[in-house]
Every structure is written in C-alpha cells, then in structure tokens.
C-alpha positions in Angstrom: -21.4 33.6 27.6 -18.7 31.1 28.5 -16.6 32.3 25.5 -16.9 35.9 26.7 -15.8 35.0 30.2 -12.8 33.1 28.8 -11.7 36.1 26.7 -12.0 38.5 29.6 -9.9 36.1 31.8 -7.3 35.9 29.1 -7.1 39.7 28.6 -6.9 40.3 32.4 -4.3 37.6 32.6 -2.2 39.2 29.8 -2.2 42.7 31.3 -1.9 41.8 35.0 0.9 39.3 34.5 2.8 41.6 32.1 2.8 44.4 34.7 3.8 42.2 37.6 6.6 40.3 35.9 7.8 43.5 34.3 8.1 45.1 37.7 9.8 42.1 39.2 12.3 41.9 36.3 13.2 45.6 36.6 13.5 45.4 40.4 11.4 48.5 40.6 9.8 47.8 44.0 13.2 46.8 45.5 14.9 49.8 44.0 12.3 52.3 45.3 12.3 50.7 48.8 16.1 50.8 49.0 16.1 54.4 47.9 13.5 55.4 50.5 10.9 56.3 47.9 8.4 53.6 48.8 7.4 51.9 52.1 6.3 48.7 50.3 8.7 45.9 51.3 10.0 43.9 48.3 9.2 40.5 49.9 5.6 41.4 50.3 5.3 42.6 46.7 7.1 39.4 45.5 4.7 37.1 47.4 1.7 39.1 46.1 3.0 39.0 42.5 3.8 35.3 42.7 0.3 34.5 44.1 -1.5 36.6 41.5 0.4 35.3 38.5 0.1 31.6 39.5 -3.6 31.9 40.3 -4.2 33.8 37.1 -2.2 31.1 35.1 -4.2 28.3 36.7 -7.5 30.0 35.6 -6.2 30.1 32.0 -5.5 26.3 31.7 -1.7 26.1 31.6 0.1 23.6 29.4 3.7 22.9 30.6 6.7 22.1 28.4 8.9 19.3 29.8 11.9 21.6 29.4 10.8 23.5 32.6 12.5 20.7 34.6 15.8 21.6 32.9 15.3 25.3 33.8 14.4 24.4 37.4 17.3 22.0 38.0 20.2 24.4 38.8 18.1 26.7 41.0 16.7 23.7 43.0 20.2 22.4 43.5 21.4 25.8 44.8 18.4 26.0 47.2 19.0 22.5 48.5 22.7 23.3 49.1 22.0 26.6 50.8 18.9 25.7 52.9 19.6 22.0 53.8 23.3 21.2 53.4 24.4 24.6 54.7 28.0 24.2 53.5 28.7 27.9 53.1 30.3 29.7 56.0 29.8 33.5 56.1 27.9 36.0 58.2 24.7 36.5 56.2 24.2 32.9 55.0 20.6 33.0 56.3 19.8 36.0 54.0 21.2 34.0 51.1 18.9 31.1 51.8 15.9 33.5 51.8 17.1 35.1 48.5 17.3 31.6 47.0 13.8 30.7 48.1 12.5 34.0 46.8 14.0 33.3 43.4 12.6 29.8 43.2 9.0 31.0 43.7 9.6 33.8 41.2 10.9 31.2 38.7 7.9 29.0 39.3 5.5 31.9 38.7 7.3 32.8 35.4 7.1 29.2 34.2 3.4 29.1 35.2 2.7 32.2 33.1 4.7 30.9 30.1 2.6 27.7 30.3 -0.5 29.7 29.3 -1.5 30.6 25.7 -0.6 34.2 26.4 2.7 33.3 28.0 5.1 34.6 25.3 3.1 37.8 24.8 3.4 38.4 28.5 7.2 37.7 28.3 7.5 40.2 25.5 5.4 42.8 27.3 7.4 42.4 30.5 10.7 42.7 28.6 9.6 45.9 27.0 8.3 47.3 30.3 11.6 46.4 32.0 13.7 48.2 29.3 11.7 51.4 29.7 11.6 51.2 33.5 15.3 50.6 33.8 16.5 53.3 31.5 13.8 55.7 32.9 15.0 55.1 36.5 18.6 55.9 35.4 17.5 59.1 33.8 15.5 59.9 37.0 18.7 59.3 39.0 20.9 61.4 36.7 18.5 64.3 37.0 19.0 64.2 40.8 15.6 63.1 41.9 16.8 59.9 43.6 20.0 58.0 44.5 19.9 54.3 43.6 23.6 53.5 42.7 26.1 52.0 45.0 29.0 53.4 43.0 29.3 57.2 42.8 29.6 58.6 39.3 27.8 55.7 37.6 24.0 55.5 37.5 22.2 52.2 38.2 18.5 53.0 38.4 16.3 50.5 40.2 19.0 47.7 40.0 21.2 49.3 42.6 24.5 48.4 41.0 25.6 49.9 37.6 26.9 46.5 36.4 23.3 45.0 36.2 21.3 47.4 34.0 23.4 46.6 30.8 22.9 42.8 31.5 19.1 43.3 32.0 18.8 45.6 28.9 20.6 43.2 26.6 18.6 40.2 27.9 15.3 41.9 27.5 16.3 43.2 24.1 17.0 39.6 23.2 13.5 38.6 24.1 12.1 41.5 22.0 14.2 40.4 19.0 12.9 36.8 19.4 9.2 37.7 19.8 8.6 41.1 18.2 8.7 41.3 14.4 8.3 45.0 14.2 11.8 46.2 13.2 11.0 49.9 13.8 9.8 49.3 17.3 12.9 47.2 18.0 15.1 50.1 16.9 13.3 52.2 19.5 14.2 49.6 22.1 17.8 49.6 20.9 18.0 53.4 21.3 16.5 53.2 24.7 18.9 50.5 25.7 21.9 52.5 24.6 20.8 55.4 26.8 20.5 52.9 29.7 23.9 51.3 29.1 25.6 54.7 28.5 24.4 56.0 31.9 26.1 53.1 33.7 29.5 53.7 31.9 29.5 49.9 31.4 32.4 48.8 29.1 31.3 45.2 28.6 27.7 46.3 28.3 28.5 48.7 25.5 30.4 46.0 23.6 27.7 43.3 24.0 24.9 45.7 23.1 26.8 47.0 20.0 27.5 43.5 18.7 24.0 42.3 19.3 22.1 45.3 17.9 24.6 45.9 15.1 24.1 42.4 13.7 20.3 42.6 14.1 20.3 45.9 12.2 22.6 44.6 9.4 20.5 41.4 8.9 17.3 43.6 8.5 18.9 46.6 6.7 18.0 45.6 3.2 14.2 45.6 3.9 14.4 48.8 5.9 17.0 50.9 4.1 15.0 54.2 3.9 14.0 54.0 7.6 17.6 53.3 8.6 18.9 56.3 6.7 16.4 58.5 8.6 17.5 56.9 11.9 21.2 57.6 11.2 20.3 61.3 10.4 18.5 61.6 13.7 20.9 59.4 15.8 24.2 61.2 14.9 23.3 64.6 16.6 21.5 62.8 19.5 24.5 60.6 20.0 26.7 63.8 20.1 24.4 65.3 22.7 24.4 62.1 24.8 28.2 61.8 24.8 28.5 65.5 25.9 26.1 64.8 28.7 28.0 61.7 29.8 31.3 63.5 29.7 29.9 66.4 31.7 28.8 63.9 34.4 32.4 62.6 34.8 33.4 66.0 36.4 31.7 67.9 39.2 33.3 71.3 39.5 37.0 70.9 39.4 37.0 67.3 40.6 37.1 64.7 37.9 36.0 61.1 38.5 38.9 59.0 37.1 36.9 55.8 36.9 34.1 57.2 34.7 36.6 59.3 32.7 38.7 56.2 31.9 35.5 54.3 31.0 34.4 57.0 28.6 37.8 57.2 26.9 37.9 53.4 26.5 34.4 53.3 24.9 34.8 56.3 22.7 38.4 55.4 21.5 37.7 51.6 21.4 40.8 51.3 23.6 40.9 47.6 24.3 43.5 47.9 27.0 41.3 50.3 28.9 38.3 48.1 28.2 40.0 45.4 30.2 39.9 45.6 34.0 43.1 44.7 35.9 41.1 44.6 39.1 38.8 42.0 37.7 41.7 39.9 36.4 43.1 39.8 40.0 39.6 38.9 41.4 39.4 36.0 38.9 42.9 34.8 39.8 42.1 34.9 43.6 38.9 32.9 43.0 40.7 30.3 40.8 43.2 29.8 43.6 40.3 29.0 45.9 38.7 26.7 43.3 41.8 24.6 42.9 41.9 24.0 46.6 38.4 22.5 46.6 37.5 21.8 42.9 35.1 18.8 43.2 32.4 20.0 45.6 33.2 23.7 46.1 32.5 25.8 49.2 28.7 26.1 49.2 26.1 28.3 47.7 26.6 32.0 48.4 30.3 32.2 48.9 30.8 33.8 45.5 30.1 37.4 46.3 30.5 36.9 50.1 34.1 35.7 50.2 35.2 36.0 46.6 34.1 38.2 43.6 35.3 36.5 40.5 33.1 38.4 38.0 32.9 35.3 36.0 29.8 33.1 36.0 31.7 29.8 35.4 34.2 30.4 38.2 31.4 31.7 40.5 29.4 28.5 40.2 32.5 26.3 40.3 33.4 28.0 43.6 30.0 27.3 45.1 29.0 23.8 43.7 32.2 22.4 42.4 32.5 20.4 39.1 28.9 19.0 39.3 27.4 22.5 39.5 29.7 23.8 36.7 28.7 20.9 34.4 25.0 21.5 35.2 25.3 25.2 34.3 27.4 24.7 31.2 25.1 21.8 30.2 22.0 23.8 30.5 23.3 26.6 28.3 24.8 24.0 25.9 21.5 22.3 25.4 19.8 25.6 24.6 22.5 26.5 22.1 22.4 23.1 20.4 18.6 23.3 20.1 18.8 26.8 18.7 21.4 25.7 16.1 19.1 22.8 15.0 16.0 25.0 14.8 17.4 27.7 12.4 18.8 30.0 15.1 15.6 30.5 17.1 16.2 32.8 20.2 19.8 33.3 18.9 20.0 36.9 20.0 18.6 36.1 23.4 21.1 33.2 23.9 23.9 35.5 22.8 22.8 38.1 25.4 22.8 35.5 28.1 26.1 33.9 27.2 28.0 37.0 26.4 28.0 38.1 30.0 29.1 34.8 31.5 32.9 35.7 31.4 32.3 39.1 33.0 29.4 38.7 35.4 28.2 36.8 38.5 25.0 36.5 40.5 22.7 36.6 37.4 21.0 33.3 38.3 19.6 35.1 41.4 17.9 37.8 39.4 14.3 37.8 38.0 15.4 39.2 34.6 17.8 36.3 34.0 15.2 33.8 35.1 12.7 35.4 32.6 15.3 35.3 29.8 16.3 31.7 30.5 12.7 30.5 30.8 11.5 32.4 27.7 14.4 31.0 25.6 13.5 27.4 26.7 9.8 27.8 25.8 10.6 29.4 22.4 13.0 26.5 21.6 10.6 23.8 22.9 7.1 25.1 21.9 5.2 21.8 22.5 3.4 21.8 25.8 1.3 19.4 27.7 -1.7 19.7 30.0 -2.3 17.4 33.0 -5.9 16.2 33.0 -7.9 14.0 35.3 -9.9 11.3 33.4 -12.4 8.8 34.6 -13.3 5.5 33.0 -16.8 5.1 31.8 -19.0 2.7 33.8 -19.9 0.8 30.6 -16.2 0.4 29.6 -14.4 -2.8 30.5 -11.0 -1.3 29.9 -9.0 0.6 32.6 -7.4 4.0 32.0 -4.7 5.5 34.2 -5.9 8.1 36.6 -3.4 10.7 35.3 -2.3 11.0 31.8 -0.5 13.5 29.7 -2.3 14.7 26.6 -0.3 16.7 24.1 -2.2 19.9 23.2 0.4 22.0 21.6 
C-alpha cells in the first residue's frame, strides 16, 4: 500500500512539475497576458507554480547537491543589491526588485524539483515542452492569430522579443542532448528549433544553432546513416519552402522591411559583414565607456537595460556589479566548464548553448529558461546529492549524536 502511494506521488510529481516548469520556461502565461489572450496575471501563476512544485518536491523526499549554493550565489547578490543596497537610479527600479525576487523563488523551485529522484526527467520534459510551445507560438503569431513581438517583421512568440526565442531554443536543446539518448527524437527537436529560430530572423541564433546541432549530428552520423539520408531527402524541400515563406514575410505589398531582408540575406549568403551589427558595436562601446568610469563596484543591479544596452553578458554584469560581480559570473561558468572537461564532456552541448550567447546577449540571468539550463547543467555535473535528516539518540546509548547530520544517499 505504501509503495503504491509512493509511486503515485512520484508520477503526479513528474507530470505536474514538468508542465508547470515548462510553462514558466516558455513564458506562456506572461506572453498570453501581454497579448491580451488571457486574464491570468503572470505573478499569480508564478506564485502558484512555485508553491505546487516546492510542495510536491518536499513530498518526494528531495536530496540536494551542494552545487546549488554556487547556482544561487549570483542571483542572491543581485537581489541583495537591488532590494537592500538600492544603488541603481532609474525610474522603474522598484519593478526590477520585484522581477529579481520573482526569479529567486522560481530558481528555488527549480532546484527543489531537481533535488528529487525525478528531477532530471522533469527538466527534460520541461525543455521539450518549452521548445514546442515557443516555436508553436511563433507560428501562431505568423499566421496572424496574435501579436506577441515588440519588433515589427520579426516573430517572437510568447517571449515578447525576437532575440529571446533562439536563446531559449538552444538552451533547451542542450538539455535534450544531455538527457535524451534518442537520436531520432532529438533530430525532431532540432527541426522544430530551426523553425523557431528562422521566424525570429535571428543571426546569432542561426549560427549557434547550426554549430551546435551540426556537431551533434556529425558525432552520431555513423550509427544513424540511413536515417540521416532520409532526413536530408525530406529536409531539402521543406527548407526551400521555409525560406520562401520567410522571404515572403519580409515584404508586405510593395513595402519591404529592410531589417528582415538584410537578416535573410546575411543568413542565406553567410555574409559575415551583414551578420555583424554596427548598432550593437556602438552599444557595447557606450557601455564600456560607462564601465571604465566606475569599474570596481558598478552602477547597481538593473541599470543594464535601463540606462545602457550593451548586448553583452559580461559588460552587462560588469556595469551592474563591478569587478566582483563579473568575477562571480565568469567563475560560475568557468567551474562548470572545468567540471565538464574533467568528466568526459558531460553537459557539453548545454554549456555551449549557455556560453555562446554571452557575447551577444543580456538579461538572460533574469529568465526562467536560463535558470533551468544553469541548474540542470550543475546537477548533471555533480550528481551526488544529500538528504537532511533529523536523528535522535537511543535512550540506551551513552554516545551523543548531532541533532542534524548530512547523510549521503546518492
């Protein structure tokens, strides 16, 4: 009877947490609310999802990996800086504090789920769900059923900004490569991700996805040669149709969107000059000028995006937290890379997806999908987990035991 109840709890935990974390990672509720498709406020859904996932995890006897403290460190520093030190000066600093707090509780929920026996299965399921939801919402937008994007001509789906879906898709694909051994299913995910990246007209997204998926396919090609030949035969005409659709979207009537047209030409012709963005180079330069004026402690959490837009993760964190924050961010990624190298390349694709966007992105550490990717990579690389148990000394025993002790169980 007890065994049956335990199995049911575990199954319920698996499906419920997969759905909730997948929805959080894909920003589905927020995207639908912002587009006027749902009255459910994102903060209410977030609080509900966090409560349910943590409660469900506690019922399934979580065992925590010490590496969770490394994952929590930078977010906690940013929250402390935003909520207590309040060094940043801009009009919506209060909203930034709330966003930081929201991300902390989401991260705690993710870590609680990953501490359970079903944790990595849930991470994989949530990643797969996020891929299909993100690409599906972009297709939904392209067909004219909703408007999510903040940049006309480029589709974003639930994420709201077309720069984010390629990052999400590559990170979630990295989780799939690390945890799913089914090559054919992973190829389906690659194809889905290409549709999602294509609809954003994202240049860096196309490059990162191609490098990542290309290497994955090449390393598995020998064992799956017949399947790959079939895939190529199917993919070539589908790719031609997809390119034609994307090119048709760059022009409405006689008006041509220069931004999306240039992006398509850069991608199709592999024009590295057009793949570069002179606007972003100027943004990075402006941000670096500000960094050099206050390099040691920065300007406070939230200024990157409010006062500057460097489109570079290192410069962004340097602007906010100075050299200590930059060292903390680089150190966290560096420890993960070193661990991966010493464990035979575990989570290598996932780490590549996370690191490849650092020179061209910002604000990722405030998104659920990045927190899921970072936490999953850490748990894969440090699989040993520990359960905190309360023990009592026997009345017959003359020895004393500590009230709390850590017992390794994994």
